[in-house]
Residue frames relative to the residue before (quaternion, step in Angstrom):
aa qw qx qy qz dx dy dz
M 1.0000 0.0000 0.0000 0.0000 0.00 0.00 0.00
N 0.2745 -0.7934 0.5037 0.2038 3.61 -0.54 0.94
A 0.7744 -0.4399 0.2376 0.3878 3.51 -1.39 0.07
H 0.4311 0.6763 -0.4736 0.3638 3.58 1.29 -0.02
G 0.7528 0.3600 -0.2155 0.5072 3.50 1.04 -0.79
G 0.5789 -0.6404 0.3719 0.3414 3.60 1.13 0.34
A 0.5161 0.6426 -0.4392 0.3575 3.62 1.19 0.26
T 0.3220 -0.7155 0.5715 0.2402 3.52 -1.26 0.32
Q 0.1796 -0.7830 0.5808 0.1315 3.50 -1.20 0.53
E 0.3976 -0.7407 0.5090 0.1850 3.59 -1.15 0.56
R 0.5512 0.5961 -0.3988 0.4264 3.64 1.26 0.09
E 0.6050 -0.5677 0.4251 0.3620 3.49 -1.20 0.61
G 0.8398 0.2833 -0.1637 0.4332 3.48 -1.08 0.70
V 0.6124 0.5582 -0.3376 0.4466 3.57 1.35 -0.06
V 0.5268 -0.6650 0.4373 0.2986 3.54 -0.93 1.01
R 0.1393 -0.7923 0.5879 0.0854 3.61 -0.84 1.01
Y 0.6625 0.5142 -0.3577 0.4108 3.75 0.91 -0.18
L 0.5725 -0.5383 0.4785 0.3919 3.54 -1.27 0.21
L 0.1544 -0.8240 0.5445 0.0274 3.49 -0.54 1.23
R 0.0606 -0.7746 0.6263 0.0632 3.68 -0.56 0.97
F 0.0390 0.8710 -0.4759 0.1156 3.48 0.10 1.37
K 0.0739 -0.7836 0.6150 0.0474 3.57 -1.05 0.77
T 0.4380 -0.6805 0.5187 0.2756 3.56 -0.92 0.98
G 0.1246 0.7895 -0.5876 0.1257 3.47 -0.87 0.98
P 0.7483 -0.4327 0.2983 0.4048 3.56 -1.29 -0.09
A 0.5593 -0.6240 0.4191 0.3496 3.55 -1.10 0.50
A 0.6020 -0.5569 0.4370 0.3695 3.55 -1.17 0.54
S 0.5441 -0.6181 0.4331 0.3665 3.58 -1.04 0.62
A 0.6524 -0.5962 0.3252 0.3363 3.47 -1.08 0.94
D 0.6378 0.5521 -0.3287 0.4248 3.61 1.07 -0.89
R 0.6274 0.5522 -0.3347 0.4352 3.64 1.16 -0.55
V 0.7581 0.3939 -0.1973 0.4809 3.55 1.04 -0.83
V 0.4801 0.6897 -0.4669 0.2753 3.63 1.06 -0.37
P 0.6559 0.4728 -0.3722 0.4559 3.81 0.67 -0.70
L 0.6279 0.5555 -0.3103 0.4482 3.57 1.00 -0.77
V 0.6768 0.4795 -0.2884 0.4784 3.50 0.90 -0.98
V 0.6653 0.4897 -0.3333 0.4544 3.68 0.79 -0.94
W 0.7004 0.4485 -0.3097 0.4609 3.69 0.76 -0.81
R 0.6045 0.5566 -0.3502 0.4496 3.51 1.06 -0.68
D 0.6376 0.5403 -0.3355 0.4348 3.55 0.86 -0.88
L 0.6730 0.4795 -0.2869 0.4845 3.51 1.01 -1.01
L 0.6661 0.5120 -0.3192 0.4385 3.69 0.85 -0.85
V 0.5731 0.5697 -0.3609 0.4656 3.60 1.21 -0.70
R 0.6706 0.5217 -0.3024 0.4321 3.64 0.87 -0.96
L 0.6798 0.4876 -0.2316 0.4965 3.53 1.21 -0.77
G 0.4475 -0.6990 0.4455 0.3358 3.58 1.27 -0.21
L 0.4676 0.6805 -0.4456 0.3460 3.57 1.13 0.49
V 0.7636 0.1223 -0.0648 0.6307 3.50 1.35 -0.48
G 0.5314 0.6612 -0.4379 0.2978 3.57 -1.01 0.49
H 0.5193 -0.6367 0.4819 0.3043 3.50 -1.02 -0.82
D 0.0398 0.7931 -0.6023 0.0818 3.71 -0.76 1.04
P 0.4769 -0.6847 0.4636 0.2981 3.61 -0.55 1.15
A 0.7302 0.4672 -0.2644 0.4226 3.57 0.94 -0.83
R 0.7098 0.4493 -0.2460 0.4835 3.66 1.26 -0.10
Y 0.8753 0.0855 -0.0210 0.4756 3.50 -1.01 0.65
H 0.6735 -0.5266 0.2959 0.4260 3.52 0.95 0.89
G 0.6265 -0.5708 0.3239 0.4206 3.54 1.24 0.42
L 0.5221 0.6368 -0.4215 0.3797 3.60 1.21 0.17
G 0.5894 -0.5776 0.4255 0.3714 3.52 -1.19 0.47
F 0.1512 -0.7989 0.5794 0.0570 3.59 -1.13 0.53
G 0.7581 0.3947 -0.2872 0.4324 3.50 -1.24 0.56
N 0.1493 0.7939 -0.5854 0.0686 3.55 -1.06 0.70
L 0.2584 -0.7808 0.5652 0.0638 3.53 -1.27 0.68
S 0.0534 -0.8022 0.5945 -0.0148 3.53 -1.09 0.79
R 0.1088 -0.7782 0.6122 0.0884 3.41 -1.43 0.38
R 0.4678 -0.6836 0.4757 0.2958 3.53 -0.82 0.98
I 0.1231 -0.8034 0.5803 0.0520 3.63 -0.94 0.88
D 0.7044 0.3644 -0.2663 0.5478 3.65 1.15 -0.11
T 0.0136 0.8420 -0.5394 -0.0015 3.62 -0.14 1.10
R 0.4417 0.6905 -0.4776 0.3164 3.63 1.16 0.18
D 0.8443 -0.0275 -0.0258 0.5346 3.55 -0.78 1.14
G 0.6863 -0.4802 0.3146 0.4467 3.58 0.96 0.65
G 0.2120 0.8225 -0.5076 0.1447 3.62 1.16 0.29
A 0.3059 -0.7917 0.5078 0.1479 3.61 -0.99 0.78
A 0.3556 0.6998 -0.5475 0.2899 3.65 1.01 0.36
F 0.0596 0.8051 -0.5843 0.0825 3.48 -1.03 0.93
V 0.3720 -0.6645 0.5950 0.2568 3.51 -1.36 0.35
V 0.0327 -0.8117 0.5796 -0.0642 3.56 -0.90 1.06
T 0.5963 -0.5502 0.4366 0.3888 3.55 -1.14 0.65
G 0.5009 -0.6636 0.4754 0.2877 3.62 -1.20 0.80
T 0.6545 -0.5162 0.4016 0.3794 3.49 -1.28 0.58
Q 0.8752 0.0258 -0.0593 0.4794 3.53 -1.05 0.93
T 0.3381 0.6724 -0.5501 0.3618 3.45 0.77 1.24
G 0.4180 0.7407 -0.4581 0.2585 3.58 1.22 -0.04
Q 0.6505 0.5154 -0.3446 0.4387 3.71 1.03 -0.50
L 0.5719 0.5831 -0.3947 0.4208 3.62 1.15 -0.23
A 0.5201 -0.6656 0.4462 0.2955 3.55 -1.05 1.00
T 0.7638 -0.0665 0.0347 0.6411 3.66 1.07 -0.74
L 0.3675 -0.7429 0.5256 0.1919 3.41 -1.32 0.37
G 0.2027 -0.7473 0.6156 0.1469 3.54 -1.34 0.29
P 0.7601 -0.3836 0.2516 0.4602 3.62 -1.15 -0.03
E 0.6557 0.5434 -0.3044 0.4267 3.49 1.17 -0.69
H 0.6240 0.5285 -0.3190 0.4792 3.57 1.37 -0.15
F 0.7010 0.4784 -0.2793 0.4490 3.59 1.18 0.16
A 0.2873 -0.7596 0.5681 0.1330 3.60 -1.11 0.74
V 0.3229 -0.7196 0.5785 0.2080 3.53 -1.25 0.39
V 0.1619 -0.7812 0.5950 0.0978 3.53 -0.66 1.03
H 0.2367 -0.8185 0.5155 0.0908 3.61 -0.50 1.25
A 0.8194 -0.0638 0.0854 0.5632 3.61 0.87 -0.73
V 0.1040 -0.7715 0.6240 0.0672 3.64 -1.12 0.62
D 0.1773 -0.7447 0.6405 0.0616 3.46 -1.15 0.90
L 0.2298 -0.8200 0.5054 0.1389 3.63 0.03 1.28
S 0.6757 0.5046 -0.3320 0.4225 3.60 0.96 -0.65
A 0.7066 0.4057 -0.2370 0.5291 3.56 1.30 -0.41
N 0.3211 -0.7735 0.4674 0.2832 3.54 1.48 -0.15
A 0.4730 0.6716 -0.4178 0.3881 3.45 1.01 1.05
V 0.1320 -0.7699 0.6213 0.0617 3.48 -1.25 0.69
D 0.2137 -0.7488 0.6189 0.1028 3.52 -1.06 0.92
A 0.1225 0.8271 -0.5279 0.1492 3.56 -0.52 1.07
S 0.0864 -0.7796 0.6169 0.0644 3.62 -1.21 0.35
G 0.4250 0.6998 -0.5225 0.2379 3.52 -1.37 0.25
P 0.6942 -0.4821 0.3424 0.4104 3.58 -1.21 -0.08
V 0.7718 0.1709 -0.0757 0.6077 3.57 1.30 -0.34
E 0.5302 -0.6353 0.4548 0.3293 3.63 -1.11 0.63
P 0.5571 -0.6471 0.4086 0.3223 3.56 -1.06 0.68
S 0.7235 -0.4516 0.3497 0.3877 3.49 -1.45 0.36
S 0.5723 -0.6022 0.4382 0.3432 3.52 -1.14 0.49
E 0.6792 0.4612 -0.2744 0.5007 3.54 1.37 -0.21
A 0.2739 0.7974 -0.4973 0.2046 3.48 1.18 0.46
L 0.6083 0.5808 -0.3270 0.4310 3.52 1.00 -0.86
T 0.7020 0.4853 -0.2479 0.4585 3.52 0.95 -0.89
H 0.5918 0.5501 -0.3348 0.4849 3.51 1.17 -0.71
A 0.6595 0.5337 -0.2954 0.4393 3.48 0.92 -1.05
A 0.6451 0.5375 -0.3080 0.4474 3.56 0.91 -0.86
V 0.6469 0.5017 -0.3162 0.4794 3.59 0.99 -0.74
Y 0.7084 0.4484 -0.3044 0.4521 3.57 0.76 -0.88
A 0.6251 0.5158 -0.3502 0.4697 3.59 1.11 -0.53
A 0.7020 0.4707 -0.2503 0.4722 3.66 1.00 -0.80
A 0.8022 0.1820 -0.0835 0.5624 3.55 1.07 -0.58
P 0.2444 -0.8507 0.4501 0.1179 3.50 0.31 1.39
W 0.6110 0.5711 -0.3048 0.4556 3.58 1.35 -0.53
A 0.5926 0.5771 -0.3743 0.4192 3.60 1.18 -0.55
Q 0.1799 -0.8073 0.5609 0.0369 3.48 -1.01 1.07
Y 0.7806 0.2043 -0.0727 0.5863 3.43 1.33 -0.55
V 0.0625 -0.7622 0.6436 0.0308 3.61 -1.06 0.78
F 0.0595 -0.7840 0.6176 -0.0193 3.58 -0.82 1.09
H 0.1037 -0.7839 0.6119 0.0172 3.57 -0.80 1.06
G 0.0573 0.8070 -0.5855 0.0508 3.62 -0.64 0.99
H 0.2876 -0.7084 0.6157 0.1908 3.59 -1.36 0.00
H 0.2386 0.7353 -0.6182 0.1426 3.52 -0.90 0.86
P 0.4703 -0.6991 0.4636 0.2741 3.65 -0.76 1.11
A 0.6077 0.5865 -0.3619 0.3947 3.65 0.95 -0.74
I 0.6831 0.4811 -0.2613 0.4833 3.53 0.91 -1.05
W 0.6636 0.5375 -0.2950 0.4287 3.58 0.89 -1.03
R 0.7185 0.4797 -0.2310 0.4476 3.52 0.85 -1.19
R 0.7535 0.3611 -0.1767 0.5202 3.59 1.05 -0.85
S 0.3659 0.7466 -0.5096 0.2214 3.71 1.11 0.16
R 0.6811 0.4755 -0.3568 0.4274 3.64 0.84 -0.49
V 0.5889 0.5457 -0.3333 0.4942 3.57 1.13 -0.69
L 0.7120 0.4169 -0.2526 0.5054 3.67 0.94 -0.82
G 0.4585 -0.7092 0.4467 0.2954 3.60 1.09 -0.09
L 0.3364 0.7585 -0.4986 0.2511 3.64 1.22 0.44
P 0.5166 -0.5916 0.5260 0.3262 3.61 -1.22 0.66
R 0.0926 -0.8005 0.5919 0.0168 3.49 -1.14 0.72
T 0.4142 -0.6594 0.5517 0.2988 3.56 -1.15 0.60
P 0.6685 -0.5000 0.3612 0.4155 3.76 -1.15 0.50
A 0.6074 -0.6085 0.4212 0.2889 3.45 -1.01 0.93
E 0.7310 0.4842 -0.2203 0.4274 3.48 1.06 -0.95
V 0.5791 0.6011 -0.3271 0.4431 3.48 1.42 -0.04
P 0.2071 -0.8287 0.5013 0.1384 3.63 -0.37 1.09
Y 0.6590 -0.5178 0.3722 0.3988 3.61 -1.25 0.39
G 0.8555 0.2871 -0.1387 0.4079 3.49 -1.31 0.30
T 0.6115 0.5560 -0.3462 0.4440 3.57 1.20 0.33
P 0.6489 -0.5084 0.3749 0.4242 3.62 -1.20 0.29
A 0.5930 0.5822 -0.3438 0.4372 3.60 1.21 -0.49
M 0.6522 0.4930 -0.2973 0.4931 3.47 1.09 -0.85
A 0.6570 0.5155 -0.3156 0.4506 3.47 0.99 -0.95
A 0.6576 0.4783 -0.3344 0.4764 3.61 0.91 -0.77
A 0.6576 0.4678 -0.3674 0.4623 3.76 0.90 -0.57
M 0.6323 0.4936 -0.3645 0.4729 3.62 1.03 -0.60
A 0.6342 0.5264 -0.3586 0.4383 3.65 0.86 -0.77
E 0.6284 0.5430 -0.3408 0.4407 3.61 0.93 -0.83
Y 0.6873 0.4623 -0.2856 0.4821 3.57 0.92 -0.99
A 0.6601 0.5384 -0.3188 0.4157 3.61 0.81 -0.94
A 0.6638 0.5213 -0.3307 0.4222 3.61 0.95 -0.92
Q 0.7186 0.4235 -0.2552 0.4890 3.63 1.21 -0.36
A 0.4977 0.6761 -0.4233 0.3407 3.56 1.26 -0.12
D 0.5195 -0.6400 0.4995 0.2666 3.55 -1.34 0.64
P 0.4066 -0.7388 0.4691 0.2622 3.61 -0.42 1.13
A 0.6495 0.5226 -0.3404 0.4350 3.60 1.03 -0.64
A 0.7547 0.3661 -0.2269 0.4948 3.63 1.05 -0.66
G 0.4355 -0.6644 0.5115 0.3275 3.56 1.04 -0.58
G 0.3331 -0.7502 0.5293 0.2147 3.60 -1.25 -0.10
L 0.0448 -0.7743 0.6297 0.0438 3.49 -1.18 0.54
I 0.0871 0.8229 -0.5577 0.0652 3.57 -0.72 0.77
V 0.3821 -0.7224 0.5349 0.2145 3.57 -1.01 0.94
M 0.3353 -0.7404 0.5526 0.1843 3.56 -1.01 0.89
D 0.2680 -0.8285 0.4702 0.1436 3.61 0.27 1.34
G 0.7678 0.3600 -0.2368 0.4741 3.67 1.00 -0.60
H 0.6370 0.4750 -0.2729 0.5423 3.52 1.42 0.30
E 0.3954 -0.8037 0.3679 0.2496 3.51 0.12 1.37
D 0.8508 0.0510 -0.1002 0.5133 3.54 -0.74 1.21
G 0.4560 0.7380 -0.4019 0.2931 3.66 1.29 0.00
V 0.0978 0.7589 -0.6413 0.0570 3.54 -1.07 0.77
L 0.0892 -0.8101 0.5793 0.0178 3.56 -0.88 0.86
C 0.0434 -0.7953 0.6047 -0.0055 3.59 -0.91 0.93
F 0.0467 -0.7767 0.6282 0.0058 3.58 -1.21 0.55
A 0.0836 0.7820 -0.6127 0.0784 3.47 -1.23 0.73
A 0.6689 -0.5190 0.3662 0.3861 3.54 -1.43 0.08
T 0.7572 0.2026 -0.1432 0.6043 3.65 1.27 -0.32
A 0.6301 -0.5208 0.4246 0.3892 3.51 -1.40 0.34
G 0.6650 0.5152 -0.3145 0.4397 3.53 0.98 -0.91
A 0.6487 0.4918 -0.3302 0.4778 3.60 0.97 -0.66
A 0.6605 0.4973 -0.3378 0.4498 3.59 0.85 -0.72
G 0.6998 0.4808 -0.2540 0.4632 3.43 0.94 -1.04
G 0.6142 0.5615 -0.3113 0.4589 3.55 1.10 -0.71
L 0.6257 0.5166 -0.3329 0.4804 3.60 1.01 -0.78
L 0.6857 0.4892 -0.3008 0.4472 3.60 0.82 -0.89
V 0.6898 0.5098 -0.2602 0.4434 3.56 0.93 -0.95
T 0.6745 0.4765 -0.2737 0.4930 3.59 1.03 -0.93
T 0.6185 0.5414 -0.3347 0.4608 3.57 1.14 -0.62
L 0.6086 0.5385 -0.3321 0.4789 3.49 1.09 -0.86
A 0.6511 0.5478 -0.2856 0.4409 3.62 0.88 -1.02
R 0.6755 0.4788 -0.2861 0.4823 3.52 0.97 -0.95
A 0.6582 0.5197 -0.3249 0.4371 3.59 1.00 -0.81
L 0.6541 0.5278 -0.2677 0.4712 3.55 1.18 -0.78
E 0.6475 0.5114 -0.2866 0.4869 3.51 1.21 -0.55
T 0.6704 0.5265 -0.2588 0.4544 3.56 1.22 -0.64
R 0.1093 -0.7931 0.5992 0.0081 3.51 -0.97 1.02
C-alpha cells in the first residue's frame, strides 16, 4: 500500500510519508535539464539507477532542484518514485513538491508521476539551507563503508530513510553547512546512502563524484 493510504513501508525505495498528490502537467524542460544531465553521469558511475543485485532490485537515488526562491521558499522539482530503472529521464519523469508538513509527515505534490520516496528529506534540506538549490541523493557501497576513514559526517544509524527523523537529522546538518562548500552526509541507517546539496548542480554533483573517487582510492 502506498502513502495515499497513510501506510508505511519497510522496503527500500517505497514512499513512507502521507502523499497528497494531484496529477498535473510535466515540469518545463529547462527546469529539469541540469538534473537529467547529472543523473545520466551518476547512473554511469553506479551512484543512481537500478541493479537487480542491489536493494531488492528496486531503483535507487534521486535528484531535485529548488524552483521557488522567494523568501527561501522550498518548492522543488524531484525525480519520480521508482524511475531508477530508466536509462534516462525527461520532464514527464519529475514531480513538483509544493509543500511539506514535517509534523504530519505529509507531502503535497503534483505532476505526471509521484515524487521520490526521499522527498521529505529533500524538503528538510531546502528549508534548513535557503542557499541550497540542488539536492542529490545517491548510493554507493565504497562511500558508505569508508565514510569513517574519510571522516564524513553521518546520520545516526538508527534513523531510517524517508522518515521525519531522517528529515530532522538532515535539517540539523544542513543548517550548519558552509554555503560556499555545500554539504555531503552519509546516511548511516540507509544502506549505501549519501546525500549532497549545494548552490549549483555542478557543485552538488562534484561533491558526490569527488567523494566517490576518494572512497575508491582509500583502502
